[in-house]
C-alpha positions as CSV (number, residue, x, y, z in Angstrom):
1,X,83.5,-77.3,-91.9
2,X,82.3,-80.9,-91.8
3,X,81.2,-80.4,-88.2
4,X,78.9,-77.5,-89.3
5,X,77.4,-79.6,-92.1
6,X,76.7,-82.4,-89.6
7,X,74.9,-80.1,-87.3
8,X,72.8,-78.7,-90.1
9,X,72.0,-82.2,-91.2
10,X,70.8,-83.1,-87.7
11,X,68.6,-80.0,-87.6
12,X,66.6,-81.2,-90.7
13,X,63.0,-82.3,-89.9
14,X,61.8,-85.7,-90.9
15,X,59.8,-84.3,-93.8
16,X,62.8,-82.3,-95.0
17,X,65.0,-85.3,-95.0
18,X,62.4,-87.3,-96.9
19,X,62.1,-84.6,-99.5
20,X,65.9,-84.9,-100.1
21,X,65.6,-88.7,-100.4
22,X,62.6,-88.2,-102.8
23,X,64.6,-85.9,-105.0
24,X,67.4,-88.4,-105.2
25,X,65.0,-91.0,-106.7
26,X,63.8,-88.6,-109.4
27,X,65.5,-90.6,-112.2
28,X,63.9,-93.9,-111.0
29,X,60.5,-92.3,-110.9
30,X,61.0,-90.9,-114.4
31,X,61.9,-94.4,-115.7
32,X,58.9,-96.1,-114.1
33,X,56.2,-93.5,-114.8
34,X,54.1,-93.5,-118.0
35,X,54.7,-90.5,-120.3
36,X,51.5,-88.7,-119.4
37,X,52.6,-88.2,-115.7
38,X,55.5,-85.8,-115.1
39,X,58.0,-86.9,-112.4
40,X,57.7,-83.5,-110.8
41,X,54.0,-83.8,-110.3
42,X,54.3,-87.4,-109.0
43,X,56.9,-86.3,-106.5
44,X,54.7,-83.4,-105.3
45,X,51.7,-85.8,-104.7
46,X,53.9,-88.3,-102.9
47,X,55.2,-85.5,-100.7
48,X,51.7,-84.3,-100.0
49,X,50.6,-87.8,-99.0
50,X,53.5,-88.2,-96.6
51,X,53.1,-84.8,-95.0
52,X,49.3,-85.3,-94.5
53,X,49.9,-88.5,-92.5
54,X,52.6,-88.4,-89.9
55,X,52.4,-92.2,-89.4
56,X,53.9,-92.7,-92.9
57,X,57.1,-90.8,-91.9
58,X,57.4,-92.9,-88.8
59,X,57.2,-96.1,-90.8
60,X,60.1,-98.1,-92.4
61,X,61.6,-95.8,-95.0
62,X,62.6,-98.6,-97.4
63,X,59.0,-99.8,-97.6
64,X,57.8,-96.3,-98.3
65,X,60.2,-95.8,-101.2
66,X,59.3,-99.2,-102.6
67,X,55.6,-98.3,-102.4
68,X,56.3,-95.0,-104.2
69,X,58.1,-97.0,-107.0
70,X,55.2,-99.4,-107.3
71,X,52.7,-96.5,-107.6
72,X,54.9,-95.1,-110.4
73,X,55.0,-98.4,-112.1
74,X,51.2,-98.6,-111.9
75,X,51.0,-95.1,-113.4
76,X,48.8,-93.9,-110.5
77,X,49.0,-91.1,-108.0
78,X,48.9,-91.7,-104.2
79,X,46.2,-89.0,-103.8
80,X,43.7,-91.2,-101.9
81,X,41.5,-91.3,-105.0
82,X,43.7,-93.3,-107.4
83,X,45.7,-95.0,-104.6
84,X,47.0,-94.5,-101.1
85,X,50.0,-95.4,-98.9
86,X,48.7,-97.5,-96.0
87,X,50.7,-98.2,-92.8
88,X,50.5,-101.6,-91.2
89,X,52.4,-103.7,-88.7
90,X,54.6,-106.4,-90.1
91,X,56.8,-109.1,-88.5
92,X,60.5,-109.3,-89.3
93,X,63.4,-111.5,-88.1
94,X,66.2,-109.8,-86.3
95,X,69.0,-112.1,-85.0
96,X,66.6,-115.0,-85.2
97,X,63.9,-113.3,-83.1
98,X,60.5,-111.9,-84.2
99,X,60.2,-108.1,-84.2
100,X,57.2,-105.9,-85.2
101,X,57.7,-102.8,-87.3
102,X,55.5,-100.3,-89.2
103,X,55.7,-100.7,-92.9
104,X,54.1,-98.9,-95.8
105,X,52.2,-100.6,-98.6
106,X,50.9,-99.2,-101.8
107,X,47.2,-99.8,-102.4
108,X,45.5,-98.9,-105.7
109,X,41.9,-97.6,-105.1
110,X,38.8,-97.8,-107.1
111,X,39.4,-94.6,-109.0
112,X,42.9,-95.7,-110.0
113,X,41.8,-99.2,-111.1
114,X,39.0,-97.8,-113.2
115,X,41.3,-95.3,-114.8
116,X,43.9,-97.9,-115.7
117,X,41.3,-100.3,-117.1
118,X,39.9,-97.5,-119.3
119,X,43.4,-96.7,-120.5
120,X,44.0,-100.3,-121.5
121,X,41.5,-99.9,-124.4
122,X,40.0,-103.3,-123.7
123,X,37.0,-102.1,-121.7
124,X,34.6,-99.4,-122.9
125,X,33.1,-98.7,-119.5
126,X,33.6,-99.8,-116.0
127,X,31.9,-98.7,-112.8
128,X,31.1,-99.8,-109.3
129,X,28.4,-98.6,-106.9
130,X,27.0,-99.2,-103.5
131,X,23.3,-99.7,-103.5
132,X,21.7,-97.9,-100.5
133,X,18.2,-98.0,-99.0
134,X,15.7,-96.4,-101.4
135,X,17.8,-97.0,-104.6
136,X,16.3,-98.8,-107.5
137,X,18.4,-101.9,-108.3
138,X,17.7,-105.0,-110.4
139,X,20.1,-107.4,-112.1
140,X,19.2,-110.5,-114.2
141,X,20.6,-112.8,-116.8
142,X,18.8,-114.2,-119.9
143,X,19.7,-115.5,-123.3
144,X,20.8,-112.1,-124.5
145,X,23.4,-111.7,-121.7
146,X,23.8,-110.0,-118.3
147,X,21.7,-106.9,-117.4
148,X,21.5,-104.4,-114.6
149,X,19.1,-101.5,-113.7
150,X,20.3,-99.0,-111.1
151,X,19.1,-95.5,-110.2
152,X,20.1,-93.8,-106.9
153,X,17.3,-92.4,-104.8
154,X,17.1,-88.6,-104.4
155,X,17.2,-89.2,-100.6
156,X,19.3,-92.3,-100.1
157,X,19.3,-94.0,-96.7
158,X,23.0,-94.5,-96.4
159,X,22.5,-96.4,-93.1
160,X,21.2,-99.4,-95.2
161,X,23.5,-101.1,-97.7
162,X,21.5,-103.5,-99.9
163,X,24.1,-104.5,-102.5
164,X,27.5,-103.6,-104.0
165,X,28.0,-104.2,-107.7
166,X,30.5,-103.7,-110.5
167,X,29.6,-103.5,-114.2
168,X,31.7,-103.5,-117.3
169,X,31.1,-103.1,-121.0
170,X,33.7,-104.4,-123.4
171,X,34.6,-102.6,-126.7
172,X,32.5,-105.2,-128.6
173,X,29.4,-104.4,-126.6
174,X,29.4,-107.4,-124.1
175,X,28.1,-106.5,-120.6
176,X,29.4,-108.1,-117.4
177,X,27.8,-107.6,-114.0
178,X,29.0,-108.7,-110.6
179,X,26.7,-108.1,-107.6
180,X,27.8,-108.7,-104.0
181,X,25.6,-108.9,-100.9
182,X,26.8,-107.4,-97.7
183,X,27.5,-110.9,-96.5
184,X,29.8,-111.5,-99.5
185,X,31.7,-108.3,-98.7
186,X,32.0,-109.2,-95.1
187,X,33.5,-112.6,-96.0
188,X,36.2,-110.7,-97.9
189,X,36.7,-108.2,-95.1
190,X,37.0,-111.1,-92.5
191,X,40.2,-112.4,-94.2
192,X,41.8,-108.9,-94.1
193,X,44.6,-108.5,-91.7
194,X,43.3,-105.1,-90.9
195,X,39.6,-105.8,-90.9
196,X,39.0,-103.6,-87.8
197,X,41.3,-100.7,-88.8
198,X,43.0,-99.2,-91.9
199,X,41.2,-99.1,-95.3
200,X,38.2,-101.3,-94.2
201,X,37.6,-99.0,-91.2
202,X,38.3,-95.7,-93.0
203,X,36.9,-96.4,-96.5
204,X,34.5,-99.3,-96.3
205,X,32.5,-98.3,-99.4
206,X,35.7,-98.0,-101.4
207,X,36.9,-101.4,-100.3
208,X,33.5,-102.9,-101.0
209,X,33.4,-101.5,-104.5
210,X,37.0,-102.7,-105.1
211,X,36.0,-106.2,-103.9
212,X,33.2,-106.2,-106.6
213,X,35.7,-105.1,-109.3
214,X,38.3,-107.7,-108.2
215,X,35.6,-110.4,-108.6
216,X,34.4,-109.0,-111.9
217,X,37.9,-108.7,-113.3
218,X,38.3,-112.5,-113.3
219,X,35.9,-112.6,-116.2
220,X,37.1,-109.6,-118.2
221,X,39.6,-109.7,-121.1
222,X,42.4,-107.8,-119.2
223,X,46.1,-107.9,-119.6
224,X,48.4,-109.5,-117.0
225,X,49.6,-106.0,-115.9
226,X,46.0,-104.9,-115.1
227,X,45.4,-108.2,-113.2
228,X,48.6,-107.6,-111.2
229,X,47.4,-104.0,-110.4
230,X,44.0,-105.2,-109.2
231,X,45.7,-107.9,-107.0
232,X,48.3,-105.4,-105.7
233,X,46.8,-105.3,-102.2
234,X,46.8,-109.1,-101.6
235,X,49.3,-108.4,-98.7
236,X,46.4,-107.0,-96.7
237,X,44.7,-110.4,-96.8
238,X,45.4,-113.5,-94.9
239,X,45.1,-115.8,-97.9
240,X,45.7,-118.9,-95.9
241,X,42.8,-118.3,-93.6
242,X,39.2,-119.1,-94.7
243,X,36.4,-116.5,-94.1
244,X,34.8,-117.0,-90.7
245,X,31.4,-117.8,-92.2
246,X,32.6,-120.0,-95.0
247,X,31.1,-123.5,-95.0
248,X,33.2,-126.6,-96.0
249,X,33.3,-127.3,-99.7
250,X,31.8,-130.4,-101.3
251,X,35.3,-131.9,-101.7
252,X,36.1,-131.2,-98.1
253,X,32.9,-132.9,-96.9
254,X,33.7,-135.9,-99.2
255,X,37.2,-136.3,-97.8
256,X,35.9,-136.0,-94.2
257,X,33.3,-138.7,-94.9
258,X,36.0,-141.0,-96.4
259,X,38.2,-140.5,-93.4
260,X,35.3,-141.5,-91.1
261,X,33.8,-144.5,-93.0
262,X,36.3,-145.9,-95.4
263,X,38.5,-148.8,-94.2
264,X,42.2,-148.1,-94.0
265,X,44.1,-148.7,-97.2
266,X,41.1,-148.4,-99.5
267,X,40.3,-145.5,-101.8
268,X,37.1,-145.1,-103.6
269,X,36.0,-142.2,-105.8
270,X,37.8,-138.8,-105.9
271,X,40.5,-137.9,-103.4
272,X,42.0,-134.5,-104.0
273,X,45.1,-135.2,-102.0
274,X,45.8,-138.2,-104.2
275,X,45.5,-136.1,-107.3
276,X,47.9,-133.5,-105.8
277,X,50.5,-136.2,-105.0
278,X,50.2,-137.5,-108.6
279,X,50.7,-134.1,-110.0
280,X,53.6,-133.3,-107.8
281,X,55.3,-136.5,-108.8
282,X,54.7,-135.7,-112.4
283,X,56.3,-132.3,-112.0
284,X,59.4,-134.0,-110.5
285,X,59.6,-136.4,-113.4
286,X,58.7,-139.5,-111.4
287,X,56.5,-142.0,-113.4
288,X,53.9,-143.9,-111.3
289,X,53.1,-147.5,-112.1
290,X,49.7,-148.2,-113.5
291,X,49.5,-151.4,-111.5
292,X,48.8,-151.9,-107.9
293,X,51.2,-153.8,-105.6
294,X,49.1,-157.0,-106.1
295,X,49.6,-156.8,-109.8
296,X,45.9,-156.2,-110.7
297,X,45.0,-153.2,-112.9
298,X,43.0,-150.4,-111.2
299,X,40.5,-150.7,-114.0
300,X,39.7,-154.4,-113.3
301,X,36.1,-154.8,-112.1
302,X,35.3,-155.7,-108.6
303,X,31.8,-156.8,-107.5
304,X,29.8,-156.9,-110.7
305,X,26.6,-156.0,-108.9
306,X,28.0,-152.7,-107.6
307,X,30.2,-151.8,-110.6
308,X,28.7,-149.3,-113.1
309,X,28.7,-150.3,-116.7
310,X,31.3,-148.7,-119.0
311,X,28.5,-147.0,-121.0
312,X,27.0,-145.4,-117.9
313,X,30.4,-144.3,-116.6
314,X,31.3,-142.8,-119.9
315,X,28.1,-140.8,-120.1
316,X,28.3,-139.5,-116.5
317,X,30.1,-136.2,-116.8
318,X,30.1,-135.7,-113.1
319,X,31.9,-138.9,-112.2
320,X,34.4,-137.9,-109.5
321,X,37.3,-139.9,-110.8
322,X,37.1,-138.1,-114.1
323,X,37.3,-134.6,-112.6
324,X,40.9,-133.9,-113.5
325,X,40.3,-134.6,-117.2
326,X,36.8,-133.1,-117.5
327,X,36.4,-131.4,-120.9
328,X,36.3,-127.6,-120.9
329,X,33.5,-125.5,-122.3
330,X,34.7,-122.4,-124.2
331,X,33.8,-120.1,-121.3
332,X,35.4,-122.3,-118.6
333,X,38.5,-122.8,-120.8
334,X,39.0,-119.0,-121.1
335,X,38.6,-118.6,-117.3
336,X,41.2,-121.3,-116.7
337,X,43.6,-119.6,-119.1
338,X,43.0,-116.3,-117.4
339,X,43.8,-118.0,-114.0
340,X,47.0,-119.4,-115.5
341,X,47.9,-116.0,-116.9
342,X,47.4,-114.3,-113.5
343,X,49.6,-116.8,-111.6
344,X,52.1,-116.6,-114.5
345,X,52.3,-112.9,-113.9
346,X,52.9,-113.5,-110.2
347,X,55.7,-116.0,-111.0
348,X,57.4,-113.3,-113.2
349,X,56.8,-110.4,-110.7
350,X,60.2,-109.2,-109.7
351,X,58.8,-107.1,-106.9
352,X,57.8,-110.1,-104.8
353,X,60.0,-112.5,-102.9
354,X,59.4,-116.3,-103.2
355,X,57.2,-116.6,-100.1
356,X,55.0,-113.7,-101.2
357,X,54.6,-115.2,-104.7
358,X,53.5,-118.5,-103.1
359,X,50.9,-116.7,-101.0
360,X,49.6,-114.8,-103.9
361,X,49.4,-117.9,-106.1
362,X,47.6,-119.9,-103.5
363,X,45.2,-117.0,-102.9
364,X,44.5,-116.7,-106.6
365,X,43.5,-120.4,-106.7
366,X,40.9,-119.8,-104.0
367,X,39.6,-116.7,-105.6
368,X,39.2,-118.3,-109.1
369,X,37.2,-121.2,-107.6
370,X,34.3,-118.7,-107.6
371,X,34.1,-118.8,-111.4
372,X,35.6,-122.2,-112.3
373,X,33.4,-125.3,-111.7
374,X,34.5,-127.7,-109.0
375,X,35.2,-130.6,-111.4
376,X,38.0,-128.5,-112.9
377,X,39.7,-127.6,-109.6
378,X,42.2,-130.5,-109.9
379,X,43.4,-128.9,-113.1
380,X,43.8,-125.6,-111.2
381,X,45.7,-127.4,-108.4
382,X,48.0,-128.9,-111.0
383,X,48.7,-125.4,-112.5
384,X,49.2,-124.0,-109.0
385,X,51.7,-126.6,-108.0
386,X,53.7,-126.0,-111.1
387,X,53.6,-122.2,-110.6
388,X,54.7,-122.6,-106.9
389,X,57.6,-124.7,-108.0
390,X,58.6,-122.4,-110.8
391,X,58.3,-119.4,-108.4
392,X,60.6,-121.0,-105.9
393,X,63.1,-121.8,-108.6
394,X,62.8,-118.5,-110.4
395,X,61.8,-120.2,-113.7
396,X,58.7,-118.5,-115.1
397,X,59.2,-119.8,-118.6
398,X,59.0,-123.4,-117.4
399,X,55.5,-122.8,-115.9
400,X,54.3,-120.9,-118.9
401,X,55.4,-123.8,-121.2
402,X,53.8,-126.4,-118.8
403,X,50.5,-124.4,-118.6
404,X,50.4,-123.8,-122.4
405,X,50.8,-127.6,-123.0
406,X,48.1,-128.4,-120.4
407,X,45.6,-125.9,-121.7
408,X,46.4,-126.3,-125.4
409,X,47.0,-122.6,-125.8
410,X,49.9,-120.4,-126.9
411,X,52.5,-119.1,-124.5
412,X,51.5,-115.6,-125.7
413,X,48.0,-116.1,-124.2
414,X,49.7,-116.7,-120.9
415,X,51.9,-113.5,-121.0
416,X,55.0,-115.3,-122.4
417,X,56.9,-114.7,-125.6
418,X,57.2,-117.1,-128.5
């Protein structure tokens, strides 16, 4: 009897076998899904997505099931409108050797992101559009806020892409607009691991609109869960590689100039690596001496002719050596808190391993530099280092407490509990 059953089992097709495995996970889907999505409907859509793309069935089955669970947790359907299963090559270690395999990753799409943001109740309206040749488009900022005018042409020239933009209106009537040029979009695409294939090849417009939404979301009052949803596809990006066309930052140029012209053993002005080492030592509990080896105080004046007066130094808000303690404006402070909240959510994310958390945290720091002034980057670096250490040790509460103290906010504002 068991031999007959074994023969029948071997005769099952790959899709039939997957259907059986999908049914076994019904309880897990029911626990993860929001109440408005029935598990039976979700499983039907997953089955349709798998059958419609044979490459998904050929990929690693564990990654497929994990992607399905993540889609359920996000409350979205893998119907290629709210989200999609994407197959990509990934490197794994087998007996100490590198091997490539096909894995599945869940990727929320524009329709799903807009749906979830609307459901959050924090945003009244959110949209993203590609501006083609012939469309009317204008955006500007004045003392009343951000504004946009957009009207698609009756006969659009879809061969010409002028802009991509996202716009949101909050429940209290505030308007936020984020326009991207084609060059901006291509910078983002260039750090994608699948820039010549996959989503960027098949759905360029969708990925471009999603890029605008991701950029805009950094300024919106969204929950940690929504930020995590928007950043869900970070695995598609090589966050350690700079965009091909990106120019060195001001800080990088200053450091390069110091390395070229400054005598060995001397440090003048702002050195980001020095700030990072101080921060790292502080996190490990090591107290640095305020005195140099020669016993003189760092604040002692040198050449009186070249030394700025205390009054002029105090009034110079852009003084490099004051960058890490520069006061926050209200808008900047809120953006830094949002940045801390995003990386706190990453530290707490149980779906990511330690290495993945570190990559996401480091990528978030680069992303948020677009909206946080450069003089506050050392504060971001301090938060990042603490988040990385907490992620490696699995202690999210420690980072949240540290960030709340640094930013003088409550732990609740960072997604923690009192």
